[in-house]
C-alpha positions in Angstrom: -15.5 -12.4 24.8 -16.3 -13.3 28.4 -19.5 -14.9 29.7 -19.1 -14.2 33.5 -21.7 -12.1 35.2 -20.5 -8.9 36.9 -20.1 -10.4 40.3 -18.0 -13.3 39.1 -16.0 -10.9 37.1 -15.2 -8.8 40.2 -14.4 -12.0 42.1 -11.9 -13.1 39.5 -10.4 -9.7 39.3 -9.9 -9.7 43.1 -8.3 -13.1 42.8 -6.0 -11.7 40.1 -5.1 -8.7 42.4 -4.4 -11.0 45.3 -1.9 -12.9 43.3 0.2 -9.8 42.6 2.0 -7.2 44.7 -0.4 -4.8 46.4 1.4 -1.8 45.0 1.4 -2.9 41.4 -1.8 -3.5 39.4 -1.5 -6.5 36.9 -1.6 -6.1 33.2 -4.9 -6.5 31.3 -3.5 -9.8 29.9 -3.1 -11.3 33.3 -6.5 -10.0 34.4 -8.3 -11.3 31.4 -6.6 -14.6 31.8 -7.7 -14.9 35.4 -11.2 -13.8 34.4 -11.3 -16.2 31.5 -8.6 -18.9 31.7 -8.7 -19.6 28.0 -7.5 -16.0 27.2 -3.8 -15.7 26.3 -1.8 -13.4 24.1 -2.3 -15.7 21.2 -6.0 -15.2 21.6 -5.6 -11.5 20.9 -5.3 -12.3 17.2 -8.9 -13.5 17.4 -10.0 -10.0 18.4 -7.8 -8.0 16.1 -8.9 -7.3 12.5 -5.6 -7.2 10.6 -2.6 -6.2 12.6 0.2 -8.5 13.9 1.5 -8.5 17.5 -1.5 -6.7 19.2 0.3 -5.9 22.4 -1.4 -2.5 22.9 -5.0 -1.4 23.5 -7.0 1.7 23.3 -8.9 1.7 26.6 -11.2 4.5 25.5 -12.2 2.8 22.2 -12.0 -0.8 23.4 -9.8 -2.1 20.7 -6.5 -4.0 20.6 -3.8 -2.6 18.3 -0.2 -3.3 17.3 2.8 -1.3 18.6 3.1 0.8 15.4 -0.6 1.8 15.4 -0.5 2.6 19.1 1.6 5.6 18.2 -1.0 6.7 15.7 -3.7 6.4 18.2 -1.8 8.7 20.5 -2.1 11.4 17.8 -5.9 11.5 18.5 -5.5 11.5 22.3 -8.8 13.3 22.7 -10.5 10.2 21.4 -8.1 7.3 21.9 -5.9 6.6 24.9 -3.6 3.6 24.8 -1.9 1.2 27.3 0.4 -1.7 26.9 -1.4 -5.1 27.2 1.7 -6.6 28.9 3.3 -3.8 31.0 0.7 -1.2 32.1 -1.6 -1.6 35.1 -5.3 -2.0 34.3 -8.3 -1.2 36.6 -11.4 -3.4 36.8 -13.5 -0.8 34.9 -11.0 -0.7 32.1 -10.8 -4.5 31.8 -14.6 -4.7 31.8 -14.8 -2.0 29.1 -12.3 -3.9 26.9 -14.4 -7.0 27.4 -17.7 -5.2 26.5 -16.4 -3.7 23.3 -13.5 -5.5 21.5 -12.3 -5.1 17.9 -15.3 -6.9 16.2 -17.8 -4.6 17.9 -15.8 -1.5 17.2 -15.5 -2.6 13.5 -19.3 -3.0 13.3 -19.7 0.4 14.9 -17.1 2.5 13.0 -17.0 0.7 9.6 -20.7 0.6 8.8 -20.4 2.1 5.3 -16.9 1.7 4.0 -17.1 2.1 0.2 -15.9 -0.9 -1.8 -13.2 1.1 -3.5 -11.8 2.6 -0.3 -8.3 1.4 0.6 -8.2 -0.3 4.0 -4.5 -0.5 4.9 -2.7 -3.2 6.8 0.4 -3.0 9.0 2.5 -3.3 5.9 1.3 0.0 4.4 2.9 3.4 4.9 2.3 5.5 8.0 0.2 8.0 6.1 -2.4 5.5 4.9 -2.7 3.9 8.4 -2.9 7.2 10.2 -5.7 8.6 7.9 -7.6 5.3 8.1 -7.6 5.6 12.0 -8.6 9.2 11.8 -11.3 8.5 9.2 -12.8 5.9 11.4 -12.6 7.3 14.9 -12.0 11.0 14.6 -14.0 12.0 11.4 -16.4 9.1 11.6 -16.5 9.0 7.8 -18.0 5.5 7.5 -21.2 6.3 9.4 -22.5 8.7 6.7 -22.1 8.8 3.0 -22.2 12.6 3.0 -18.8 12.5 4.8 -17.3 10.5 1.9 -18.0 13.2 -0.7 -14.3 14.3 -1.1 -13.5 11.0 -2.7 -16.8 9.5 -3.9 -18.4 12.5 -5.8 -16.9 11.5 -9.2 -15.2 14.9 -9.5 -12.3 16.3 -7.6 -10.3 19.5 -8.2 -7.4 21.0 -6.2 -3.8 21.9 -6.1 -0.8 19.6 -5.5 2.9 20.1 -5.5 4.2 18.4 -8.6 7.9 17.6 -9.3 9.2 19.1 -12.5 10.3 16.7 -15.1 13.6 18.4 -16.0 14.6 20.5 -13.0 13.2 18.4 -10.1 11.5 21.5 -8.6 8.1 21.0 -6.9 5.6 23.6 -8.1 1.9 24.0 -7.4 -0.2 22.6 -10.1 -4.0 22.4 -10.6 -5.4 18.8 -10.9 -8.8 17.8 -12.0 -10.2 14.2 -11.8 -13.4 13.7 -13.8 -15.2 10.3 -13.9 -17.6 11.6 -16.5 -14.6 12.4 -18.8 -12.7 9.4 -17.7 -9.5 11.4 -17.1 -7.1 12.9 -14.6 -5.5 16.1 -15.8 -3.2 18.8 -14.6 -2.5 22.4 -15.6 0.8 24.2 -15.6 -0.8 27.6 -14.8 -3.7 28.2 -12.4 -5.7 30.0 -15.1 -4.8 27.8 -18.0 -7.6 26.6 -20.2 -5.8 23.7 -21.7 -4.2 20.9 -19.5 -0.6 20.1 -19.7 -1.3 16.4 -19.5 -4.4 14.2 -19.8 -4.3 10.8 -18.2 -6.9 8.2 -19.1 -8.4 6.6 -16.0 -8.1 3.3 -17.8 -4.3 3.4 -17.5 -3.8 5.4 -14.3 -2.1 3.9 -11.2 -1.3 5.6 -7.9 1.0 4.3 -5.1 2.4 6.1 -2.1 6.2 6.4 -2.2 7.3 8.3 0.9 10.9 7.0 1.0 11.5 7.4 -2.7 10.0 10.9 -3.0 11.4 12.1 0.3 8.1 13.2 1.9 5.7 11.3 4.1 2.8 12.4 1.8 4.5 11.5 -1.5 2.3 9.9 -4.2 3.6 8.4 -7.5 1.0 8.5 -10.3 1.7 6.6 -13.5 -0.1 6.4 -16.8 0.5 5.2 -20.3 1.5 7.6 -23.0 2.0 6.0 -26.4 2.0 2.7 -24.5 5.1 3.8 -22.5 5.0 4.5 -18.8 5.0 8.1 -17.6 5.7 9.0 -13.9 4.3 12.0 -12.0 5.4 12.7 -8.4 3.1 14.8 -6.2 2.5 15.6 -2.6 0.4 17.9 -0.4 1.1 19.2 3.1 -2.3 17.9 4.4 -2.2 14.1 4.8 -6.0 13.8 4.5 -5.9 15.7 1.2 -3.4 13.2 -0.3 -5.4 10.1 0.9 -8.6 11.6 -0.4 -7.0 12.1 -3.9 -5.7 8.5 -3.7 -9.2 7.1 -2.9 -10.8 9.4 -5.5 -8.6 7.8 -8.1 -9.5 4.4 -6.8 -13.2 5.3 -7.0 -12.8 6.5 -10.6 -11.0 3.3 -11.5 -13.6 1.2 -9.8 -16.5 2.7 -11.7 -14.5 2.5 -15.0 -13.8 -1.2 -14.5 -17.5 -1.9 -13.5 -18.5 -0.6 -17.0 -15.6 -2.2 -18.8 -16.2 -5.6 -17.2 -19.9 -5.7 -16.4 -19.9 -9.4 -15.3 -16.9 -9.1 -12.9 -17.4 -9.3 -9.2 -16.0 -6.7 -6.7 -13.4 -9.3 -5.6 -12.1 -9.5 -9.2 -12.1 -5.7 -9.7 -10.7 -4.4 -6.4 -7.1 -5.7 -6.9 -7.0 -3.8 -10.2 -7.8 -0.3 -8.8 -4.3 0.6 -7.7 -1.2 -1.6 -7.2 2.1 -1.4 -5.4 5.1 -2.3 -7.3 6.3 -5.9 -7.0 9.9 -4.7 -6.4 12.1 -1.7 -6.9 15.8 -1.2 -6.5 19.2 -0.9 -8.2 20.7 -3.5 -10.5 23.4 -3.3 -13.3 22.4 -4.0 -16.9 24.2 -4.4 -20.2 22.9 -3.8 -23.7 21.3 -6.2 -26.3 24.7 -7.3 -27.7 26.0 -8.2 -24.2 29.4 -6.6 -25.1 28.6 -3.1 -23.6 29.7 -2.3 -20.1 27.2 -2.9 -17.3 25.6 0.3 -16.0 23.8 0.9 -12.7 20.1 1.6 -13.1 17.0 1.9 -11.0 14.6 -0.9 -11.8 10.8 -1.0 -11.1 8.8 -4.3 -11.5 5.2 -3.1 -12.2 3.1 -6.1 -12.9 4.6 -7.5 -16.2 6.6 -4.4 -17.0 10.2 -4.2 -15.9 11.3 -0.6 -16.3 14.7 0.9 -15.7 15.6 4.5 -15.0 18.8 6.5 -14.6 17.3 8.1 -11.5 14.4 6.8 -9.4 12.4 10.0 -9.9 12.8 10.2 -13.7 9.6 10.9 -15.6 10.2 8.3 -18.3 11.9 5.0 -18.2 15.1 4.5 -20.3 13.6 1.1 -21.3 10.9 -1.4 -20.6 10.9 -5.2 -20.7 7.8 -7.3 -20.9 8.0 -10.4 -18.8 5.5 -13.1 -19.7 4.8 -16.5 -18.2 6.9 -19.7 -18.2 4.2 -21.3 -20.4 5.2 -18.7 -23.0 8.9 -19.4 -22.8 9.9 -16.7 -20.3 12.4 -18.0 -17.7 14.6 -16.5 -15.0 18.0 -18.0 -14.3 20.6 -17.3 -11.6 24.0 -16.2 -13.0 25.2 -14.9 -16.3 26.2 -16.8 -19.5 29.9 -17.7 -19.8 32.4 -15.2 -21.2 30.3 -12.1 -20.2 32.5 -9.2 -19.1 32.2 -5.6 -17.9 30.1 -6.1 -14.8 31.0 -4.8 -11.3 28.5 -6.6 -9.1 28.9 -10.4 -8.8 25.4 -11.8 -8.5 23.9 -12.2 -11.9 20.4 -12.8 -13.2 19.5 -13.9 -16.8 15.9 -13.3 -18.0 15.2 -15.4 -21.1 12.4 -14.3 -23.4 11.3 -15.7 -26.7 13.3 -13.0 -28.5 16.5 -12.5 -26.5 18.3 -12.7 -23.1 18.4 -9.8 -20.6 21.4 -9.7 -18.3 21.5 -8.0 -14.9 23.8 -8.1 -11.8 23.0 -7.4 -8.2 25.2 -6.0 -5.5 24.5 -8.7 -2.9 23.3 -12.3 -2.9 20.2 -11.3 -0.9 19.3 -8.7 -3.6 19.7 -11.5 -6.2 17.4 -13.8 -4.4 14.8 -11.1 -3.9 14.8 -10.1 -7.5 14.7 -13.7 -8.6 11.6 -14.3 -6.4 10.0 -11.1 -7.8 10.5 -12.2 -11.4 9.3 -15.8 -10.7 6.0 -14.5 -9.2 5.4 -13.0 -12.6 6.6 -15.9 -14.8 4.7 -18.4 -12.6 1.4 -16.6 -13.3 -0.5 -17.5 -16.5 -0.9 -14.6 -19.0 -4.3 -13.0 -19.3 -5.9 -12.5 -22.8 -5.3 -8.7 -22.7 -1.6 -9.2 -21.8 -0.9 -10.9 -25.2 -1.7 -7.6 -26.8 0.8 -5.8 -24.6 3.4 -8.5 -25.4 2.8 -8.0 -29.1 3.3 -4.3 -28.8 6.7 -4.8 -27.0 7.8 -7.2 -29.8 7.1 -4.6 -32.4 8.1 -1.6 -30.4 10.3 0.8 -32.4 
């Protein structure tokens, strides 16, 4: 970052000190600015890999971090000690260390061998993913040796997870096996059972962390297709590393499956397909196909082009699914409801027009309406892929 020699650095630091109260050391921001006048808070973004508002720093690792991640660094206090960039006092040796390392150098040191399939979180992701990413890099040093990545890269994983019962909602310990060779993820109702309760093909499996919905910080929602309908499984484990290892093992299996299925595709084409977060979830009201039934409150999930609705957010199966294509294929989203529609309680309507029929929904607030409209339009504005026409055809002929 800085190109001053050590003597000039100390002289500038002394100038910085003389411009402040003798009893209060200046912040690192002030010191770095005096040592390098081009350095400002805005410049911090140059030194930070992916986080917004990097107003904190680990003065033992030499990296700038956001406020949220500063708390996660405190969880590994034996390795990372943090200070505020703006408020805390900084010594010359600490400033020089920050200058000598920085985020780019730390990234080069601690992220030498990150597998292509490994999920690297951003500040938008859940706390568990960010904490385990920080621990994997700085505490366990997983990306310095491939041997340390075996829990999620071996192609086979076996263990026990707490799984939510489909009917009673109870979480019970279930044995799970992930096998890339067989191309499946399966679980067993009894620890000594020979036959699995469910077999999920890797080709249709998705996994996404849902801490708020499931009610535990380590909650993972796994979905797969059964008879071309979506099936939900909700699991967790007390150990955060265990859950993130399962998540990345699923991503690894998906990555290797897609490499075989699409041999000419680049990593940049495949990686977005490994796992996906839902475009949007939340409550809306809906009516039936005749538009004469009363509107009922349902939980909706927008998963790529599948709009699913459930009576309860943790239901195993959707009550119904709607395919949403592109506007080039006569799918449109309109605000409001057609005239003479009755039976709704919420006032902010949405009409989805498909080639076969109209689907009517209402939202509780205008903000909800705008958010759902934006979510639907991101889907309709995207051209359909060749394989999506087969999914559309199935929906049209679905019994």
